[in-house]
All heavy atoms as TSV, in Angstrom:
chain	resi	resn	atom	element	x	y	z
A	1	MET	N	N	-7.724	26.021	6.652
A	1	MET	CA	C	-6.334	25.869	7.005
A	1	MET	C	C	-6.153	25.709	8.519
A	1	MET	O	O	-5.402	24.826	8.921
A	1	MET	CB	C	-5.531	27.058	6.485
A	1	MET	CG	C	-5.452	27.140	4.968
A	1	MET	SD	S	-4.525	25.803	4.271
A	1	MET	CE	C	-2.917	26.486	4.356
A	2	PRO	N	N	-6.836	26.521	9.320
A	2	PRO	CA	C	-6.682	26.311	10.770
A	2	PRO	C	C	-7.188	24.938	11.224
A	2	PRO	O	O	-6.604	24.330	12.114
A	2	PRO	CB	C	-7.516	27.426	11.396
A	2	PRO	CG	C	-7.617	28.466	10.353
A	2	PRO	CD	C	-7.619	27.735	9.051
A	3	LEU	N	N	-8.247	24.451	10.581
A	3	LEU	CA	C	-8.762	23.127	10.936
A	3	LEU	C	C	-7.738	22.045	10.608
A	3	LEU	O	O	-7.515	21.130	11.405
A	3	LEU	CB	C	-10.071	22.850	10.195
A	3	LEU	CG	C	-10.698	21.496	10.445
A	3	LEU	CD1	C	-11.031	21.321	11.912
A	3	LEU	CD2	C	-11.918	21.325	9.587
A	4	MET	N	N	-7.097	22.163	9.470
A	4	MET	CA	C	-6.053	21.199	9.108
A	4	MET	C	C	-4.899	21.253	10.115
A	4	MET	O	O	-4.378	20.228	10.536
A	4	MET	CB	C	-5.510	21.476	7.704
A	4	MET	CG	C	-6.516	21.360	6.627
A	4	MET	SD	S	-7.024	19.671	6.461
A	4	MET	CE	C	-8.197	19.811	5.160
A	5	PHE	N	N	-4.524	22.450	10.503
A	5	PHE	CA	C	-3.449	22.615	11.488
A	5	PHE	C	C	-3.822	21.966	12.820
A	5	PHE	O	O	-3.029	21.243	13.427
A	5	PHE	CB	C	-3.151	24.104	11.686
A	5	PHE	CG	C	-2.110	24.365	12.734
A	5	PHE	CD1	C	-0.773	24.147	12.467
A	5	PHE	CD2	C	-2.478	24.825	13.988
A	5	PHE	CE1	C	0.187	24.374	13.442
A	5	PHE	CE2	C	-1.542	25.053	14.964
A	5	PHE	CZ	C	-0.194	24.826	14.691
A	6	LEU	N	N	-5.056	22.203	13.264
A	6	LEU	CA	C	-5.498	21.632	14.538
A	6	LEU	C	C	-5.566	20.107	14.482
A	6	LEU	O	O	-5.187	19.427	15.446
A	6	LEU	CB	C	-6.848	22.215	14.930
A	6	LEU	CG	C	-6.840	23.683	15.327
A	6	LEU	CD1	C	-8.250	24.185	15.562
A	6	LEU	CD2	C	-5.984	23.885	16.563
A	7	LEU	N	N	-6.033	19.566	13.364
A	7	LEU	CA	C	-6.096	18.114	13.237
A	7	LEU	C	C	-4.702	17.490	13.239
A	7	LEU	O	O	-4.485	16.440	13.847
A	7	LEU	CB	C	-6.847	17.727	11.967
A	7	LEU	CG	C	-8.358	17.904	12.018
A	7	LEU	CD1	C	-8.959	17.672	10.646
A	7	LEU	CD2	C	-8.974	16.977	13.037
A	8	LEU	N	N	-3.770	18.142	12.570
A	8	LEU	CA	C	-2.402	17.621	12.577
A	8	LEU	C	C	-1.789	17.679	13.968
A	8	LEU	O	O	-1.089	16.761	14.394
A	8	LEU	CB	C	-1.532	18.393	11.586
A	8	LEU	CG	C	-1.790	18.111	10.114
A	8	LEU	CD1	C	-0.927	19.010	9.248
A	8	LEU	CD2	C	-1.538	16.662	9.785
A	9	LYS	N	N	-2.045	18.750	14.685
A	9	LYS	CA	C	-1.524	18.861	16.052
A	9	LYS	C	C	-2.212	17.870	16.986
A	9	LYS	O	O	-1.587	17.304	17.876
A	9	LYS	CB	C	-1.722	20.288	16.594
A	9	LYS	CG	C	-0.789	21.288	15.969
A	9	LYS	CD	C	0.639	20.943	16.315
A	9	LYS	CE	C	1.571	21.943	15.701
A	9	LYS	NZ	N	2.960	21.590	15.840
A	10	LEU	N	N	-3.512	17.660	16.787
A	10	LEU	CA	C	-4.269	16.739	17.627
A	10	LEU	C	C	-3.718	15.318	17.511
A	10	LEU	O	O	-3.564	14.615	18.515
A	10	LEU	CB	C	-5.747	16.759	17.247
A	10	LEU	CG	C	-6.655	15.788	17.993
A	10	LEU	CD1	C	-6.791	16.222	19.444
A	10	LEU	CD2	C	-8.017	15.735	17.324
A	11	PHE	N	N	-3.418	14.892	16.293
A	11	PHE	CA	C	-2.921	13.537	16.077
A	11	PHE	C	C	-1.400	13.468	16.025
A	11	PHE	O	O	-0.840	12.408	15.767
A	11	PHE	CB	C	-3.519	12.964	14.785
A	11	PHE	CG	C	-4.993	12.743	14.890
A	11	PHE	CD1	C	-5.868	13.544	14.191
A	11	PHE	CD2	C	-5.498	11.745	15.701
A	11	PHE	CE1	C	-7.239	13.352	14.282
A	11	PHE	CE2	C	-6.858	11.540	15.804
A	11	PHE	CZ	C	-7.732	12.348	15.095
A	12	ASP	N	N	-0.749	14.589	16.266
A	12	ASP	CA	C	0.717	14.670	16.287
A	12	ASP	C	C	1.325	14.071	15.015
A	12	ASP	O	O	2.150	13.171	15.048
A	12	ASP	CB	C	1.270	13.968	17.524
A	12	ASP	CG	C	2.724	14.320	17.764
A	12	ASP	OD1	O	3.131	15.442	17.391
A	12	ASP	OD2	O	3.455	13.473	18.312
A	13	MET	N	N	0.860	14.600	13.880
A	13	MET	CA	C	1.307	14.120	12.571
A	13	MET	C	C	1.995	15.254	11.819
A	13	MET	O	O	1.722	16.415	12.072
A	13	MET	CB	C	0.132	13.603	11.755
A	13	MET	CG	C	-0.571	12.430	12.373
A	13	MET	SD	S	-2.039	11.971	11.492
A	13	MET	CE	C	-1.356	11.342	9.991
A	14	ARG	N	N	2.855	14.876	10.883
A	14	ARG	CA	C	3.532	15.859	10.041
A	14	ARG	C	C	3.333	15.463	8.586
A	14	ARG	O	O	4.058	14.642	8.042
A	14	ARG	CB	C	5.007	15.904	10.361
A	14	ARG	CG	C	5.224	16.407	11.758
A	14	ARG	CD	C	6.651	16.430	12.122
A	14	ARG	NE	N	6.708	16.748	13.543
A	14	ARG	CZ	C	7.764	17.202	14.130
A	14	ARG	NH1	N	8.859	17.390	13.455
A	14	ARG	NH2	N	7.746	17.458	15.410
A	15	ILE	N	N	2.308	16.021	7.980
A	15	ILE	CA	C	1.990	15.750	6.586
A	15	ILE	C	C	1.813	17.096	5.890
A	15	ILE	O	O	0.734	17.674	5.905
A	15	ILE	CB	C	0.707	14.911	6.445
A	15	ILE	CG1	C	0.810	13.648	7.285
A	15	ILE	CG2	C	0.436	14.576	4.989
A	15	ILE	CD1	C	-0.461	12.851	7.355
A	16	PRO	N	N	2.855	17.637	5.284
A	16	PRO	CA	C	2.756	18.961	4.659
A	16	PRO	C	C	1.743	19.019	3.516
A	16	PRO	O	O	1.170	20.059	3.259
A	16	PRO	CB	C	4.168	19.227	4.130
A	16	PRO	CG	C	5.045	18.264	4.815
A	16	PRO	CD	C	4.204	17.104	5.228
A	17	ALA	N	N	1.502	17.895	2.847
A	17	ALA	CA	C	0.564	17.902	1.722
A	17	ALA	C	C	-0.875	18.168	2.153
A	17	ALA	O	O	-1.709	18.541	1.327
A	17	ALA	CB	C	0.642	16.573	0.982
A	18	VAL	N	N	-1.179	17.997	3.425
A	18	VAL	CA	C	-2.548	18.220	3.889
A	18	VAL	C	C	-2.965	19.691	3.738
A	18	VAL	O	O	-4.138	19.989	3.584
A	18	VAL	CB	C	-2.716	17.726	5.344
A	18	VAL	CG1	C	-2.161	18.705	6.331
A	18	VAL	CG2	C	-4.160	17.455	5.658
A	19	TYR	N	N	-2.004	20.585	3.715
A	19	TYR	CA	C	-2.333	21.997	3.559
A	19	TYR	C	C	-2.751	22.328	2.135
A	19	TYR	O	O	-3.327	23.382	1.883
A	19	TYR	CB	C	-1.147	22.872	3.978
A	19	TYR	CG	C	-0.865	22.773	5.455
A	19	TYR	CD1	C	0.282	22.172	5.920
A	19	TYR	CD2	C	-1.769	23.284	6.373
A	19	TYR	CE1	C	0.538	22.081	7.275
A	19	TYR	CE2	C	-1.530	23.188	7.730
A	19	TYR	CZ	C	-0.375	22.590	8.175
A	19	TYR	OH	O	-0.141	22.487	9.504
A	20	ALA	N	N	-2.483	21.457	1.185
A	20	ALA	CA	C	-2.887	21.696	-0.202
A	20	ALA	C	C	-4.337	21.307	-0.453
A	20	ALA	O	O	-4.937	21.765	-1.421
A	20	ALA	CB	C	-1.983	20.916	-1.145
A	21	PHE	N	N	-4.913	20.486	0.410
A	21	PHE	CA	C	-6.270	19.995	0.165
A	21	PHE	C	C	-7.319	21.106	0.051
A	21	PHE	O	O	-8.155	21.053	-0.846
A	21	PHE	CB	C	-6.664	18.987	1.245
A	21	PHE	CG	C	-7.961	18.302	0.953
A	21	PHE	CD1	C	-8.010	17.292	0.014
A	21	PHE	CD2	C	-9.125	18.681	1.596
A	21	PHE	CE1	C	-9.204	16.661	-0.279
A	21	PHE	CE2	C	-10.313	18.059	1.310
A	21	PHE	CZ	C	-10.353	17.043	0.378
A	22	PRO	N	N	-7.335	22.108	0.926
A	22	PRO	CA	C	-8.362	23.155	0.778
A	22	PRO	C	C	-8.256	23.936	-0.534
A	22	PRO	O	O	-9.249	24.473	-1.010
A	22	PRO	CB	C	-8.113	24.089	1.968
A	22	PRO	CG	C	-7.366	23.278	2.948
A	22	PRO	CD	C	-6.560	22.303	2.149
A	23	PHE	N	N	-7.083	23.957	-1.146
A	23	PHE	CA	C	-6.911	24.714	-2.382
A	23	PHE	C	C	-7.236	23.908	-3.635
A	23	PHE	O	O	-7.184	24.447	-4.741
A	23	PHE	CB	C	-5.482	25.252	-2.465
A	23	PHE	CG	C	-5.174	26.219	-1.363
A	23	PHE	CD1	C	-4.255	25.891	-0.383
A	23	PHE	CD2	C	-5.816	27.441	-1.303
A	23	PHE	CE1	C	-3.977	26.775	0.637
A	23	PHE	CE2	C	-5.549	28.328	-0.284
A	23	PHE	CZ	C	-4.625	27.999	0.692
A	24	LEU	N	N	-7.576	22.637	-3.494
A	24	LEU	CA	C	-7.937	21.833	-4.652
A	24	LEU	C	C	-9.180	22.375	-5.349
A	24	LEU	O	O	-9.355	22.176	-6.541
A	24	LEU	CB	C	-8.162	20.381	-4.242
A	24	LEU	CG	C	-6.922	19.580	-3.903
A	24	LEU	CD1	C	-7.308	18.184	-3.448
A	24	LEU	CD2	C	-5.990	19.511	-5.086
A	25	VAL	N	N	-10.028	23.052	-4.618
A	25	VAL	CA	C	-11.237	23.640	-5.201
A	25	VAL	C	C	-10.872	24.638	-6.293
A	25	VAL	O	O	-11.568	24.745	-7.298
A	25	VAL	CB	C	-12.077	24.316	-4.092
A	25	VAL	CG1	C	-13.278	25.024	-4.670
A	25	VAL	CG2	C	-12.493	23.288	-3.060
A	26	PHE	N	N	-9.783	25.324	-6.131
A	26	PHE	CA	C	-9.381	26.325	-7.119
A	26	PHE	C	C	-8.651	25.710	-8.308
A	26	PHE	O	O	-8.527	26.349	-9.348
A	26	PHE	CB	C	-8.475	27.372	-6.464
A	26	PHE	CG	C	-9.142	28.080	-5.333
A	26	PHE	CD1	C	-8.677	27.922	-4.038
A	26	PHE	CD2	C	-10.231	28.901	-5.555
A	26	PHE	CE1	C	-9.278	28.578	-2.984
A	26	PHE	CE2	C	-10.851	29.550	-4.509
A	26	PHE	CZ	C	-10.376	29.397	-3.223
A	27	VAL	N	N	-8.165	24.475	-8.160
A	27	VAL	CA	C	-7.394	23.823	-9.211
A	27	VAL	C	C	-8.268	22.920	-10.076
A	27	VAL	O	O	-8.108	22.875	-11.290
A	27	VAL	CB	C	-6.232	23.010	-8.595
A	27	VAL	CG1	C	-5.464	22.257	-9.647
A	27	VAL	CG2	C	-5.320	23.920	-7.801
A	28	PHE	N	N	-9.198	22.221	-9.461
A	28	PHE	CA	C	-10.041	21.282	-10.193
A	28	PHE	C	C	-11.073	22.011	-11.037
A	28	PHE	O	O	-11.478	23.131	-10.722
A	28	PHE	CB	C	-10.759	20.346	-9.232
A	28	PHE	CG	C	-9.886	19.269	-8.662
A	28	PHE	CD1	C	-10.333	18.503	-7.614
A	28	PHE	CD2	C	-8.635	19.002	-9.164
A	28	PHE	CE1	C	-9.553	17.497	-7.082
A	28	PHE	CE2	C	-7.844	18.007	-8.645
A	28	PHE	CZ	C	-8.308	17.245	-7.605
A	29	PRO	N	N	-11.564	21.358	-12.087
A	29	PRO	CA	C	-12.661	21.952	-12.870
A	29	PRO	C	C	-13.922	22.089	-12.027
A	29	PRO	O	O	-14.103	21.367	-11.040
A	29	PRO	CB	C	-12.887	20.952	-14.004
A	29	PRO	CG	C	-11.694	20.083	-14.022
A	29	PRO	CD	C	-11.075	20.128	-12.667
A	30	GLN	N	N	-14.778	22.987	-12.427
A	30	GLN	CA	C	-15.981	23.312	-11.643
A	30	GLN	C	C	-16.878	22.098	-11.428
A	30	GLN	O	O	-17.470	21.951	-10.361
A	30	GLN	CB	C	-16.765	24.430	-12.345
A	30	GLN	CG	C	-17.925	24.966	-11.549
A	30	GLN	CD	C	-17.492	25.724	-10.309
A	30	GLN	OE1	O	-16.377	26.218	-10.240
A	30	GLN	NE2	N	-18.363	25.822	-9.346
A	31	ASP	N	N	-17.004	21.218	-12.426
A	31	ASP	CA	C	-17.911	20.083	-12.286
A	31	ASP	C	C	-17.379	18.992	-11.349
A	31	ASP	O	O	-18.133	18.130	-10.907
A	31	ASP	CB	C	-18.231	19.471	-13.654
A	31	ASP	CG	C	-16.991	19.010	-14.391
A	31	ASP	OD1	O	-15.898	19.490	-14.066
A	31	ASP	OD2	O	-17.138	18.173	-15.309
A	32	SER	N	N	-16.111	19.006	-11.012
A	32	SER	CA	C	-15.582	18.003	-10.095
A	32	SER	C	C	-15.390	18.533	-8.675
A	32	SER	O	O	-14.867	17.821	-7.823
A	32	SER	CB	C	-14.269	17.440	-10.627
A	32	SER	OG	O	-13.327	18.457	-10.773
A	33	VAL	N	N	-15.836	19.742	-8.419
A	33	VAL	CA	C	-15.703	20.316	-7.074
A	33	VAL	C	C	-16.759	19.747	-6.128
A	33	VAL	O	O	-16.457	19.445	-4.977
A	33	VAL	CB	C	-15.786	21.858	-7.135
A	33	VAL	CG1	C	-15.920	22.449	-5.753
A	33	VAL	CG2	C	-14.581	22.419	-7.842
A	34	MET	N	N	-17.979	19.570	-6.611
A	34	MET	CA	C	-19.051	19.084	-5.741
A	34	MET	C	C	-18.808	17.660	-5.226
A	34	MET	O	O	-19.037	17.398	-4.052
A	34	MET	CB	C	-20.401	19.176	-6.457
A	34	MET	CG	C	-20.865	20.605	-6.661
A	34	MET	SD	S	-20.937	21.558	-5.136
A	34	MET	CE	C	-22.339	20.802	-4.370
A	35	PRO	N	N	-18.343	16.717	-6.044
A	35	PRO	CA	C	-18.103	15.367	-5.505
A	35	PRO	C	C	-16.797	15.223	-4.731
A	35	PRO	O	O	-16.508	14.151	-4.205
A	35	PRO	CB	C	-18.100	14.462	-6.736
A	35	PRO	CG	C	-17.922	15.331	-7.906
A	35	PRO	CD	C	-18.321	16.725	-7.506
A	36	LEU	N	N	-16.011	16.274	-4.622
A	36	LEU	CA	C	-14.720	16.186	-3.933
A	36	LEU	C	C	-14.846	15.770	-2.467
A	36	LEU	O	O	-14.120	14.871	-2.028
A	36	LEU	CB	C	-13.970	17.510	-4.061
A	36	LEU	CG	C	-12.569	17.551	-3.477
A	36	LEU	CD1	C	-11.659	16.569	-4.202
A	36	LEU	CD2	C	-12.009	18.957	-3.579
A	37	PRO	N	N	-15.748	16.351	-1.680
A	37	PRO	CA	C	-15.859	15.895	-0.269
A	37	PRO	C	C	-16.316	14.445	-0.154
A	37	PRO	O	O	-15.823	13.709	0.701
A	37	PRO	CB	C	-16.896	16.840	0.344
A	37	PRO	CG	C	-16.949	18.003	-0.553
A	37	PRO	CD	C	-16.587	17.526	-1.919
A	38	VAL	N	N	-17.216	14.032	-1.021
A	38	VAL	CA	C	-17.694	12.649	-0.973
A	38	VAL	C	C	-16.567	11.695	-1.357
A	38	VAL	O	O	-16.350	10.669	-0.699
A	38	VAL	CB	C	-18.912	12.461	-1.908
A	38	VAL	CG1	C	-19.341	11.017	-1.969
A	38	VAL	CG2	C	-20.053	13.344	-1.457
A	39	ALA	N	N	-15.838	12.025	-2.415
A	39	ALA	CA	C	-14.741	11.174	-2.853
A	39	ALA	C	C	-13.645	11.102	-1.803
A	39	ALA	O	O	-13.082	10.028	-1.550
A	39	ALA	CB	C	-14.184	11.696	-4.176
A	40	SER	N	N	-13.334	12.214	-1.171
A	40	SER	CA	C	-12.291	12.196	-0.144
A	40	SER	C	C	-12.739	11.410	1.084
A	40	SER	O	O	-11.935	10.703	1.697
A	40	SER	CB	C	-11.875	13.611	0.233
A	40	SER	OG	O	-12.955	14.312	0.782
A	41	CYS	N	N	-14.011	11.498	1.426
A	41	CYS	CA	C	-14.535	10.724	2.555
A	41	CYS	C	C	-14.501	9.231	2.247
A	41	CYS	O	O	-14.114	8.420	3.106
A	41	CYS	CB	C	-15.950	11.174	2.882
A	41	CYS	SG	S	-16.655	10.348	4.299
A	42	LEU	N	N	-14.874	8.858	1.035
A	42	LEU	CA	C	-14.829	7.449	0.644
A	42	LEU	C	C	-13.395	6.925	0.633
A	42	LEU	O	O	-13.123	5.812	1.098
A	42	LEU	CB	C	-15.473	7.260	-0.727
A	42	LEU	CG	C	-16.987	7.384	-0.780
A	42	LEU	CD1	C	-17.479	7.338	-2.220
A	42	LEU	CD2	C	-17.641	6.292	0.036
A	43	MET	N	N	-12.499	7.715	0.116
A	43	MET	CA	C	-11.100	7.284	0.057
A	43	MET	C	C	-10.497	7.164	1.453
A	43	MET	O	O	-9.752	6.219	1.747
A	43	MET	CB	C	-10.305	8.281	-0.785
A	43	MET	CG	C	-8.983	7.787	-1.208
A	43	MET	SD	S	-9.202	6.357	-2.263
A	43	MET	CE	C	-7.728	5.482	-1.878
A	44	ALA	N	N	-10.810	8.113	2.319
A	44	ALA	CA	C	-10.314	8.036	3.695
A	44	ALA	C	C	-10.902	6.825	4.415
A	44	ALA	O	O	-10.189	6.131	5.148
A	44	ALA	CB	C	-10.648	9.316	4.444
A	45	SER	N	N	-12.186	6.563	4.203
A	45	SER	CA	C	-12.808	5.394	4.829
A	45	SER	C	C	-12.187	4.099	4.328
A	45	SER	O	O	-11.939	3.176	5.103
A	45	SER	CB	C	-14.310	5.382	4.536
A	45	SER	OG	O	-14.917	6.525	5.051
A	46	PHE	N	N	-11.932	4.024	3.033
A	46	PHE	CA	C	-11.301	2.831	2.469
A	46	PHE	C	C	-9.897	2.642	3.031
A	46	PHE	O	O	-9.528	1.544	3.444
A	46	PHE	CB	C	-11.263	2.943	0.941
A	46	PHE	CG	C	-10.520	1.812	0.293
A	46	PHE	CD1	C	-11.107	0.562	0.187
A	46	PHE	CD2	C	-9.251	2.001	-0.204
A	46	PHE	CE1	C	-10.423	-0.487	-0.404
A	46	PHE	CE2	C	-8.560	0.967	-0.796
A	46	PHE	CZ	C	-9.152	-0.286	-0.897
A	47	SER	N	N	-9.124	3.717	3.063
A	47	SER	CA	C	-7.749	3.617	3.557
A	47	SER	C	C	-7.713	3.227	5.031
A	47	SER	O	O	-6.964	2.323	5.432
A	47	SER	CB	C	-7.016	4.943	3.361
A	47	SER	OG	O	-6.966	5.278	2.007
A	48	LEU	N	N	-8.517	3.899	5.838
A	48	LEU	CA	C	-8.544	3.568	7.262
A	48	LEU	C	C	-9.115	2.183	7.504
A	48	LEU	O	O	-8.693	1.483	8.429
A	48	LEU	CB	C	-9.333	4.622	8.034
A	48	LEU	CG	C	-8.678	5.990	8.102
A	48	LEU	CD1	C	-9.599	6.997	8.777
A	48	LEU	CD2	C	-7.355	5.925	8.829
A	49	GLY	N	N	-10.081	1.772	6.671
A	49	GLY	CA	C	-10.628	0.421	6.772
A	49	GLY	C	C	-9.579	-0.633	6.479
A	49	GLY	O	O	-9.505	-1.661	7.161
A	50	CYS	N	N	-8.761	-0.395	5.459
A	50	CYS	CA	C	-7.688	-1.341	5.130
A	50	CYS	C	C	-6.675	-1.432	6.271
A	50	CYS	O	O	-6.220	-2.524	6.613
A	50	CYS	CB	C	-6.989	-0.918	3.845
A	50	CYS	SG	S	-7.968	-1.211	2.369
A	51	VAL	N	N	-6.333	-0.312	6.859
A	51	VAL	CA	C	-5.397	-0.322	7.986
A	51	VAL	C	C	-6.004	-1.062	9.175
A	51	VAL	O	O	-5.334	-1.858	9.837
A	51	VAL	CB	C	-5.001	1.116	8.380
A	51	VAL	CG1	C	-4.249	1.145	9.688
A	51	VAL	CG2	C	-4.196	1.762	7.268
A	52	TYR	N	N	-7.287	-0.845	9.428
A	52	TYR	CA	C	-7.966	-1.522	10.532
A	52	TYR	C	C	-7.990	-3.033	10.316
A	52	TYR	O	O	-7.698	-3.811	11.243
A	52	TYR	CB	C	-9.387	-0.991	10.691
A	52	TYR	CG	C	-10.166	-1.721	11.747
A	52	TYR	CD1	C	-9.927	-1.489	13.100
A	52	TYR	CD2	C	-11.130	-2.665	11.408
A	52	TYR	CE1	C	-10.625	-2.168	14.078
A	52	TYR	CE2	C	-11.830	-3.357	12.370
A	52	TYR	CZ	C	-11.579	-3.101	13.700
A	52	TYR	OH	O	-12.260	-3.787	14.662
A	53	VAL	N	N	-8.339	-3.464	9.099
A	53	VAL	CA	C	-8.375	-4.896	8.805
A	53	VAL	C	C	-6.986	-5.491	8.949
A	53	VAL	O	O	-6.817	-6.574	9.526
A	53	VAL	CB	C	-8.948	-5.145	7.394
A	53	VAL	CG1	C	-8.712	-6.567	6.936
A	53	VAL	CG2	C	-10.433	-4.823	7.374
A	54	TYR	N	N	-5.987	-4.805	8.455
A	54	TYR	CA	C	-4.625	-5.317	8.564
A	54	TYR	C	C	-4.206	-5.454	10.022
A	54	TYR	O	O	-3.668	-6.479	10.431
A	54	TYR	CB	C	-3.642	-4.400	7.830
A	54	TYR	CG	C	-2.207	-4.783	8.079
A	54	TYR	CD1	C	-1.652	-5.892	7.461
A	54	TYR	CD2	C	-1.422	-4.052	8.969
A	54	TYR	CE1	C	-0.346	-6.265	7.704
A	54	TYR	CE2	C	-0.109	-4.417	9.219
A	54	TYR	CZ	C	0.422	-5.526	8.585
A	54	TYR	OH	O	1.709	-5.889	8.851
A	55	ARG	N	N	-4.445	-4.406	10.789
A	55	ARG	CA	C	-3.994	-4.429	12.190
A	55	ARG	C	C	-4.781	-5.420	13.032
A	55	ARG	O	O	-4.244	-6.008	13.961
A	55	ARG	CB	C	-4.074	-3.035	12.798
A	55	ARG	CG	C	-3.013	-2.120	12.221
A	55	ARG	CD	C	-2.962	-0.848	12.976
A	55	ARG	NE	N	-2.673	-1.100	14.375
A	55	ARG	CZ	C	-1.606	-0.683	15.009
A	55	ARG	NH1	N	-0.727	0.043	14.373
A	55	ARG	NH2	N	-1.426	-0.930	16.282
A	56	SER	N	N	-6.061	-5.590	12.758
A	56	SER	CA	C	-6.860	-6.476	13.602
A	56	SER	C	C	-6.805	-7.931	13.152
A	56	SER	O	O	-6.912	-8.827	13.973
A	56	SER	CB	C	-8.314	-6.011	13.646
A	56	SER	OG	O	-8.885	-6.076	12.360
A	57	TYR	N	N	-6.620	-8.179	11.850
A	57	TYR	CA	C	-6.649	-9.558	11.380
A	57	TYR	C	C	-5.264	-10.097	11.019
A	57	TYR	O	O	-4.804	-11.070	11.590
A	57	TYR	CB	C	-7.579	-9.664	10.166
A	57	TYR	CG	C	-7.678	-11.056	9.616
A	57	TYR	CD1	C	-8.322	-12.056	10.331
A	57	TYR	CD2	C	-7.108	-11.377	8.401
A	57	TYR	CE1	C	-8.406	-13.351	9.837
A	57	TYR	CE2	C	-7.187	-12.670	7.894
A	57	TYR	CZ	C	-7.835	-13.641	8.614
A	57	TYR	OH	O	-7.896	-14.906	8.128
A	58	PHE	N	N	-4.604	-9.461	10.087
A	58	PHE	CA	C	-3.343	-9.999	9.590
A	58	PHE	C	C	-2.210	-9.874	10.608
A	58	PHE	O	O	-1.361	-10.747	10.691
A	58	PHE	CB	C	-2.945	-9.316	8.277
A	58	PHE	CG	C	-3.871	-9.666	7.143
A	58	PHE	CD1	C	-4.682	-8.703	6.581
A	58	PHE	CD2	C	-3.936	-10.956	6.665
A	58	PHE	CE1	C	-5.529	-9.021	5.545
A	58	PHE	CE2	C	-4.782	-11.281	5.635
A	58	PHE	CZ	C	-5.587	-10.319	5.069
A	59	GLN	N	N	-2.194	-8.814	11.368
A	59	GLN	CA	C	-1.133	-8.661	12.352
A	59	GLN	C	C	-1.292	-9.692	13.466
A	59	GLN	O	O	-0.311	-10.234	13.959
A	59	GLN	CB	C	-1.132	-7.241	12.901
A	59	GLN	CG	C	0.156	-6.854	13.551
A	59	GLN	CD	C	0.195	-5.372	13.876
A	59	GLN	OE1	O	-0.845	-4.746	14.044
A	59	GLN	NE2	N	1.373	-4.814	13.952
A	60	ASN	N	N	-2.530	-9.981	13.858
A	60	ASN	CA	C	-2.763	-10.995	14.891
A	60	ASN	C	C	-2.436	-12.386	14.382
A	60	ASN	O	O	-2.046	-13.253	15.151
A	60	ASN	CB	C	-4.208	-10.944	15.381
A	60	ASN	CG	C	-4.472	-9.696	16.203
A	60	ASN	OD1	O	-3.547	-9.115	16.749
A	60	ASN	ND2	N	-5.715	-9.296	16.278
A	61	MET	N	N	-2.588	-12.639	13.074
A	61	MET	CA	C	-2.221	-13.929	12.508
A	61	MET	C	C	-0.738	-14.171	12.642
A	61	MET	O	O	-0.299	-15.280	12.974
A	61	MET	CB	C	-2.605	-13.990	11.024
A	61	MET	CG	C	-3.904	-14.673	10.781
A	61	MET	SD	S	-4.398	-14.735	9.050
A	61	MET	CE	C	-2.934	-15.075	8.154
A	62	GLY	N	N	0.067	-13.147	12.434
A	62	GLY	CA	C	1.514	-13.268	12.559
A	62	GLY	C	C	1.941	-13.509	13.994
A	62	GLY	O	O	2.893	-14.234	14.254
A	63	ILE	N	N	1.239	-12.921	14.935
A	63	ILE	CA	C	1.576	-13.095	16.352
A	63	ILE	C	C	1.238	-14.514	16.804
A	63	ILE	O	O	1.975	-15.138	17.552
A	63	ILE	CB	C	0.835	-12.045	17.212
A	63	ILE	CG1	C	1.372	-10.665	16.894
A	63	ILE	CG2	C	0.967	-12.362	18.684
A	63	ILE	CD1	C	0.582	-9.541	17.533
A	64	GLU	N	N	0.106	-15.072	16.333
A	64	GLU	CA	C	-0.306	-16.401	16.728
A	64	GLU	C	C	0.625	-17.480	16.189
A	64	GLU	O	O	0.824	-18.516	16.815
A	64	GLU	CB	C	-1.734	-16.675	16.260
A	64	GLU	CG	C	-2.753	-15.831	16.994
A	64	GLU	CD	C	-4.145	-15.957	16.399
A	64	GLU	OE1	O	-4.321	-16.721	15.431
A	64	GLU	OE2	O	-5.039	-15.280	16.890
A	65	LYS	N	N	1.234	-17.258	15.027
A	65	LYS	CA	C	2.136	-18.242	14.444
A	65	LYS	C	C	3.467	-18.292	15.185
A	65	LYS	O	O	4.148	-19.298	15.182
A	65	LYS	CB	C	2.380	-17.928	12.963
A	65	LYS	CG	C	1.201	-18.241	12.100
A	65	LYS	CD	C	1.540	-17.964	10.634
A	65	LYS	CE	C	0.348	-18.243	9.747
A	65	LYS	NZ	N	0.635	-17.949	8.349
A	66	SER	N	N	3.850	-17.208	15.802
A	66	SER	CA	C	5.172	-17.140	16.468
A	66	SER	C	C	5.225	-17.944	17.728
A	66	SER	O	O	4.430	-18.297	18.418
A	66	SER	CB	C	5.512	-15.700	16.803
A	66	SER	OG	O	5.601	-14.953	15.627
């Protein structure tokens, strides 16, 4: 929880749902707890990758057409 708080303050973000992530271990079944960090890392990489591609490629395409 303190790590989540520090990361939110570091990036100056307000996402209340981030505080629920550490408690997912208690909600999910035992067999899906081990792949949770890997799945979250893959999902974060995919999401940030999509944002990066959009900002570097598609956004520049719109600027060049103007």
